[in-house]
C-alpha positions in Angstrom: 0.0 0.0 0.0 1.3 3.5 -0.8 1.1 6.1 2.0 1.0 9.8 1.9 2.9 10.3 5.1 4.8 8.5 7.8 1.6 7.9 9.8 0.7 5.0 7.5 -2.5 6.7 6.2 -3.8 5.5 2.9 -3.7 7.7 -0.1 -7.0 8.9 -1.6 -6.4 6.7 -4.6 -6.0 3.6 -2.4 -9.1 4.5 -0.4 -11.1 4.8 -3.6 -9.9 1.5 -4.9 -10.8 -0.2 -1.6 -14.2 1.4 -1.6 -14.8 0.2 -5.1 -13.7 -3.3 -4.2 -16.1 -3.4 -1.2 -18.9 -2.0 -3.3 -18.4 -4.6 -6.0 -18.3 -7.3 -3.4 -21.6 -6.1 -1.9 -23.3 -5.9 -5.3 -22.1 -9.4 -6.2 -23.4 -10.7 -2.9 -26.7 -8.9 -3.5 -27.0 -10.3 -7.0 -26.2 -13.8 -5.8 -28.9 -13.5 -3.1 -31.5 -12.3 -5.6 -30.8 -15.2 -7.9 -31.0 -17.7 -4.9 -34.2 -16.1 -3.8 -35.7 -16.3 -7.3 -34.6 -19.9 -7.6 -36.1 -20.7 -4.2 -39.4 -19.0 -5.2 -39.5 -21.0 -8.4 -38.8 -24.2 -6.6 -41.5 -23.4 -4.0 -44.1 -22.9 -6.8 -43.0 -26.0 -8.6 -43.1 -28.0 -5.4 -46.8 -27.3 -5.3 -47.2 -28.5 -8.9 -44.8 -31.5 -8.7 -45.6 -32.6 -5.1 -42.2 -32.3 -3.5 -39.2 -29.9 -3.3 -36.9 -32.7 -4.5 -38.9 -33.2 -7.7 -39.0 -29.4 -8.2 -35.3 -29.0 -7.8 -34.7 -31.8 -10.3 -37.1 -30.2 -12.8 -35.4 -26.8 -12.5 -32.0 -28.4 -12.9 -33.0 -30.3 -16.0 -34.6 -27.1 -17.6 -31.2 -25.4 -17.1 -29.1 -28.5 -18.0 -31.0 -30.7 -20.5 -29.6 -34.1 -21.4 -28.1 -34.7 -18.0 -27.6 -38.1 -16.4 -29.0 -39.0 -13.0 -25.4 -38.7 -11.6 -25.1 -35.2 -13.1 -28.5 -34.2 -11.7 -27.4 -35.5 -8.2 -24.1 -33.5 -8.4 -25.9 -30.4 -9.6 -28.7 -30.4 -7.1 -26.8 -31.8 -4.1 -29.4 -34.6 -3.7 -28.5 -38.2 -3.0 -28.1 -40.2 -6.2 -30.6 -42.8 -5.1 -33.2 -40.1 -4.4 -32.6 -38.6 -7.8 -32.9 -41.9 -9.6 -36.2 -42.7 -7.8 -37.6 -39.2 -8.5 -36.5 -39.3 -12.2 -38.2 -42.7 -12.7 -41.5 -41.2 -11.2 -41.2 -38.0 -13.3 -40.6 -40.1 -16.4 -43.5 -42.3 -15.7 -45.7 -39.2 -15.3 -44.4 -37.6 -18.5 -42.7 -34.7 -16.8 -39.3 -35.7 -18.0 -38.2 -37.5 -21.1 -35.2 -39.8 -21.4 -33.0 -41.3 -24.0 -29.9 -43.4 -23.9 -26.6 -41.5 -24.1 -24.6 -42.4 -27.1 -21.2 -43.8 -26.3 -18.5 -44.9 -28.8 -17.2 -47.8 -26.7 -18.5 -50.7 -24.9 -20.0 -50.2 -21.4 -22.9 -48.5 -19.7 -24.8 -46.0 -21.7 -26.8 -44.1 -19.0 -30.1 -42.3 -19.6 -30.0 -38.6 -20.4 -33.0 -36.7 -19.0 -34.8 -33.5 -20.2 -37.7 -31.8 -18.5 -40.8 -30.9 -20.5 -41.5 -27.2 -21.2 -43.2 -25.3 -18.3 -46.2 -24.6 -20.5 -46.7 -28.4 -20.9 -46.3 -28.9 -17.2 -49.0 -26.3 -16.5 -51.4 -27.7 -19.1 -51.0 -31.1 -17.4 -52.3 -29.9 -14.0 -55.0 -27.4 -15.1 -57.8 -30.0 -15.2 -57.0 -31.2 -11.6 -56.8 -27.7 -10.3 -60.0 -26.7 -12.0 -61.8 -29.7 -10.6 -60.6 -29.0 -7.0 -61.6 -25.3 -7.2 -65.0 -26.2 -8.4 -65.4 -28.7 -5.6 -64.6 -25.9 -3.1 -66.9 -23.4 -4.9 -69.8 -25.8 -4.8 -69.1 -27.0 -1.2 -72.1 -25.2 0.4 -74.5 -26.6 -2.1 -73.2 -30.1 -1.6 -73.2 -29.9 2.2 -76.6 -28.3 2.3 -78.1 -31.2 0.5 -79.4 -29.0 -2.3 -79.9 -30.8 -5.6 -77.2 -29.4 -7.8 -79.0 -28.8 -11.1 -76.5 -29.8 -13.7 -73.8 -29.4 -10.9 -72.5 -26.1 -12.3 -68.7 -25.8 -12.5 -68.1 -22.0 -12.7 -64.4 -22.2 -12.6 -62.8 -22.7 -16.0 -59.1 -22.4 -16.5 -57.6 -22.1 -19.9 -53.9 -22.0 -20.8 -53.1 -19.9 -23.9 -49.9 -19.4 -25.8 -47.6 -16.6 -24.5 -48.2 -14.6 -27.7 -52.0 -14.8 -27.7 -54.0 -11.6 -28.3 -55.8 -10.0 -25.4 -58.9 -9.8 -27.6 -59.0 -13.6 -27.7 -58.7 -13.7 -23.9 -61.5 -11.1 -23.5 -63.8 -13.1 -25.7 -63.0 -16.2 -23.7 -63.7 -14.4 -20.4 -67.1 -13.1 -21.8 -68.0 -16.6 -23.0 -67.2 -18.1 -19.5 -69.2 -15.3 -17.8 -72.2 -16.2 -20.0 -71.9 -19.8 -18.7 -71.6 -18.9 -15.0 -74.8 -19.5 -13.1 -76.6 -16.6 -11.6 -77.8 -16.5 -8.0 -81.0 -18.4 -8.8 -78.9 -21.4 -9.8 -79.8 -21.3 -13.5 -77.1 -20.6 -16.0 -78.9 -17.6 -17.5 -80.0 -19.4 -20.7 
């Protein structure tokens, strides 16, 4: 370190460099924290869709690292290899991940490579279940009250559109759904 005088005091240039170094370190830590929090929030949301945090972490890893083997997924997520293999088998059986044998030039074990389906496909796969559960809650009073559910109206309808769909199409769909929603008398307004 260069000093201005015999007291060992830092020069203004050295102080500025040290302040810049500390500022960069704080910004880097803040950015890392923001990424971790974003990833944690995504994992929390996916845990709800995929039933467990383990399956959600595997899904996120595979979206970021397609064509990974189970060992690579275990290394990348910090999960036990046996846990990863079991979860991957379940996710494959459910159609959430796809797998193919890794091509190898020599003799030996050709492990499976896994790739997660697109998030839009994942959402489409659960929409029907969520819609059914929401309608069960919506109609709970009627079912508990013993009222005869005329046509057992299901007012909750969930549709998943493409990211580039027009808002006019969405408005038309909303109006159409509103026309089918029963009024207070229990009839569907037709």
